[in-house]
C-alpha positions, 0 to 999 in steps of 0.5 A: 526498610534499610536504606541499602534495600531501598536503593536497590529497589529504586535502581531495580525499578529504574532498570525495568523502566529503562529496559522496557523503553530500550526494548520498544525502541529497538523493536520498532526501529529494527525489530519489525514491530508495527503499530495497528495503524501502520499495519492497516495502511500496509495491508491496504497498500498491498490490496491496491497493488494486487488489484491494480495488477489485475486491473492492468491484466483486465485492460490488456485482455479486453477485446477492444484493447488496441482502440482502448490503448490508443484512447488511453495514450491520447488522454491527459494524466488526470483523466486516465483514471476516469477512463479506467473507471468508465471501462470498469477494469478497476472492478474486481470480478464480483465487485459492484464498486472498485476499491479506492485508489485502484484506478489510479494505480492501474493507470500508472501500471498501464502507462508503464507498459506503454512506455516500455512498449514504445521504447 
């Protein structure tokens, strides 16, 4: 093989490698690409967010909402999620057990509603 051809092949291979690396950097940084782990975490966060909104609605539509809201206001912040779990508002219709993190997010949502109503 001629030295000129060998040099062209060498630079061509390096160009392919560099192009692939630059494409990956641009794709992950600005192109919206995501790894499988990131996608699963984003999906899990979306599920918790939607279920916590349903939890807040279930809490607010409860027949004993006024008394529950007063009890909720009296609790310390680290006990509010337990109160939500005991009331069963964190479970979605048809679920025996609530998903992880729903009670915490629900308590945060109810707390925001309480602050808005008090202001």
